[in-house]
C-alpha positions in Angstrom: 0.0 0.0 0.0 1.3 3.4 -1.0 1.7 6.2 1.6 -1.1 8.7 1.8 -1.0 11.8 -0.2 -1.3 15.0 1.8 0.8 16.5 4.5 4.2 14.7 4.6 7.0 15.3 7.0 9.8 17.1 5.2 13.0 17.7 7.1 14.5 21.2 7.2 11.5 22.8 5.5 8.8 25.1 7.1 5.4 23.6 6.1 1.8 24.2 6.9 -1.5 22.3 7.2 -5.1 23.2 7.8 -7.1 21.4 10.6 -10.9 21.4 10.2 -13.7 20.0 12.2 -17.5 20.5 12.1 -18.0 18.8 15.5 -16.2 19.2 18.8 -13.1 17.0 19.0 -11.2 16.1 22.1 -7.8 14.4 21.9 -5.7 13.2 24.9 -1.9 12.8 25.0 -1.1 14.3 21.6 2.7 14.1 21.1 4.5 16.9 19.4 7.5 15.7 17.4 8.2 18.9 15.4 7.8 22.3 17.0 4.6 23.9 15.7 2.8 27.2 15.8 -0.9 27.2 15.4 -3.5 29.9 14.9 -7.3 29.3 15.1 -9.1 31.0 12.2 -12.6 30.0 13.3 -13.8 28.5 16.7 -11.6 27.9 19.7 -8.9 25.5 20.9 -8.7 24.3 24.5 -5.1 23.4 25.3 -4.0 21.5 28.4 -0.4 21.1 29.5 1.2 20.4 32.9 -1.4 21.6 35.3 -2.6 24.4 33.2 -5.2 25.0 30.5 -6.1 27.9 28.2 -8.7 28.7 25.5 -7.2 30.1 22.4 -9.0 31.9 19.5 -8.0 33.9 16.5 -6.4 36.5 18.8 -3.8 33.9 20.0 -0.8 32.1 18.6 -0.3 28.7 20.1 3.2 27.3 20.7 3.5 23.6 20.6 7.1 22.7 21.4 8.7 19.4 20.3 8.8 16.9 23.1 5.5 18.0 24.7 2.4 15.8 25.1 -0.7 18.0 25.1 -4.4 17.6 25.7 -6.3 19.3 22.9 -10.0 20.1 22.2 -11.0 21.7 18.9 -14.3 23.6 19.3 -16.3 24.8 16.3 -17.4 28.4 16.2 -20.9 29.9 15.8 -20.6 29.5 12.0 -20.4 25.8 12.3 -16.7 24.8 11.8 -13.4 24.7 13.6 -10.5 25.9 11.3 -6.9 26.4 12.2 -3.5 26.8 10.5 -0.6 24.8 11.8 3.0 25.6 10.7 5.8 23.3 11.6 9.3 24.5 12.4 12.0 21.7 12.0 14.7 21.6 14.7 17.3 22.8 12.1 15.3 26.0 11.5 15.1 26.7 15.3 18.8 26.0 15.8 19.9 28.3 12.9 17.6 31.0 14.3 19.1 30.6 17.8 22.6 31.0 16.3 21.7 33.9 14.1 19.8 35.9 16.7 21.7 34.9 19.8 22.2 38.5 20.9 18.4 39.3 20.7 17.6 36.0 22.6 20.1 36.8 25.3 18.9 40.4 25.7 15.4 39.1 26.3 16.2 36.0 28.3 15.3 37.7 31.6 11.7 38.2 30.5 11.1 34.8 28.8 7.6 33.5 29.4 6.6 29.9 29.5 3.0 30.2 28.3 2.0 28.2 25.3 -0.8 30.6 24.2 0.5 34.0 23.2 -1.8 37.0 22.5 -0.9 38.3 19.0 0.3 41.8 18.6 0.4 43.8 15.3 3.9 42.8 14.3 3.5 39.1 15.0 0.2 39.1 13.1 1.8 40.7 10.1 4.7 38.3 10.1 2.3 35.3 10.5 0.2 36.4 7.5 3.2 36.9 5.3 4.5 33.4 6.3 1.2 31.7 5.4 1.1 33.6 2.1 4.6 32.4 1.3 3.7 28.8 2.1 0.4 28.8 0.3 2.0 30.5 -2.7 4.6 27.7 -2.8 7.5 30.2 -2.3 11.1 28.9 -2.3 12.3 27.4 0.9 14.6 30.3 1.5 11.7 32.7 1.6 9.7 30.4 3.8 12.6 30.4 6.2 12.9 34.2 6.1 9.2 34.8 6.9 9.3 32.0 9.5 12.2 33.7 11.2 10.3 36.9 11.2 7.6 35.3 13.2 10.1 33.8 15.6 11.9 37.1 16.0 8.7 38.9 16.7 7.9 36.4 19.5 11.5 36.6 20.8 11.3 40.4 21.1 8.2 40.0 23.2 9.8 37.5 25.4 7.4 34.8 24.2 9.7 32.3 22.4 11.0 30.5 25.5 9.1 27.2 25.1 10.3 26.7 21.6 14.0 27.3 22.5 14.1 25.0 25.5 16.2 22.0 24.5 14.9 18.5 25.1 18.4 17.0 25.6 17.4 13.8 23.8 19.4 13.7 20.6 19.1 9.9 20.0 15.3 10.0 20.6 15.0 13.0 18.2 17.1 11.2 15.5 15.0 8.1 15.7 11.8 10.2 15.5 13.0 12.1 12.5 14.0 8.9 10.7 10.7 7.1 11.3 8.7 10.2 10.4 10.2 10.2 7.0 8.6 6.8 6.2 6.2 5.7 9.0 4.9 2.8 6.8 8.3 1.1 6.7 8.9 -2.1 8.6 11.2 -0.4 11.2 13.2 -2.6 13.6 15.8 -1.7 16.2 18.4 -3.3 13.9 17.4 -1.2 10.8 17.2 2.1 12.8 20.6 1.4 14.5 22.1 0.7 11.1 20.8 4.0 9.7 22.2 5.8 12.7 25.6 4.0 12.6 25.0 2.5 16.0 24.9 -1.0 17.5 21.5 -2.3 18.5 22.5 -2.6 22.2 23.9 0.9 22.1 20.7 2.3 20.6 18.6 0.5 23.2 20.8 1.7 26.1 20.9 5.3 25.0 17.1 5.4 24.5 16.7 3.8 28.0 19.0 6.4 29.5 16.7 9.1 28.1 13.6 7.3 29.5 12.4 6.2 26.1 12.1 3.0 24.1 12.2 2.2 20.4 8.7 0.6 20.5 7.2 3.7 22.2 8.8 6.1 19.7 7.7 4.0 16.7 4.1 3.8 17.7 4.0 7.4 18.9 5.2 8.6 15.5 2.9 6.3 13.6 -0.2 7.4 15.6 0.8 11.1 15.2 1.1 10.7 11.4 -2.3 8.9 11.4 -3.9 11.8 13.4 -2.6 14.3 10.9 -3.7 12.4 7.8 -7.1 11.7 9.3 -7.6 15.4 9.8 -6.1 16.8 6.6 -6.9 14.2 3.9 -10.0 12.2 2.8 -8.2 8.9 2.4 -10.0 5.8 3.8 -9.1 4.9 7.3 -7.9 1.5 6.3 -5.4 3.0 3.8 -4.1 5.4 6.4 -3.6 2.5 8.8 -1.5 0.8 6.2 0.4 4.0 5.3 1.3 4.3 9.0 2.7 0.7 9.3 -0.4 -1.1 10.7 -1.2 -4.4 8.9 -4.6 -4.5 10.6 -7.1 -1.6 10.4 -8.8 -3.0 13.5 -5.6 -3.1 15.6 -4.8 0.4 14.4 -8.3 1.6 15.6 -7.7 0.0 19.0 -4.3 1.6 19.4 -5.6 5.0 18.2 -8.5 5.0 20.7 -6.3 3.8 23.5 -3.9 6.7 22.8 -6.1 9.6 21.9 -9.4 8.7 23.6 -11.5 8.4 20.5 -11.6 6.1 17.5 -10.5 7.1 13.9 -14.1 6.7 12.8 -15.3 9.0 15.6 -12.7 11.6 14.7 -13.6 11.4 11.0 -17.3 11.7 11.8 -16.6 15.1 13.6 -14.7 16.6 10.6 
């Protein structure tokens, strides 16, 4: 079975997707593998992290840092639908930004905030609109990066970029995630991943364990995250998405999806 068309993970490139729903949707334990900024166009998003929660609407920009696990509710507005834009920022973009604007980051480090919902100001709104226009207009990658860095810089100057700049200190986990995200349907094993990373199997297992992680958990987390995105952004059949995410059985995929997110793929699709 071929991978789904639609939003694909592309390393080192800022990309965007549109999330829509006509019914309220609540998802538990949503993992974030690539740092993402999200803005609701219509409706509201209820975000839960740590012991906090916040409702975000069109006046907010939502920061979703890689390595977080969030509770998310998408709530349609009075016009009947929930619509939001989500823009992913690969780790290479964030690292290059940190190196290029280290002086600005340091000068605002004393006022860094940790909130994941940021109220938009005029400059950040303008930068965000330009970034979306560049992505939707299929602008060259260099221009996407330029407009993306304008959004990051505007957040930085307001002391709001802290959550996206906090390192996760898990380079092996991150490398495994990035590898699997490039081809979630592949028959990944510890041996094949270790070979790609030029590591021994026992070394890979040990380093993941030292980081409090495991190959099995990373593999399933990435596959379920890819399935969630495809279910929300494409019209492909659920069974095809299951196969594209590496599940031989659609029924087993549905069980694992419900166990992780709190609702079945069919229930999610019915709400969209």
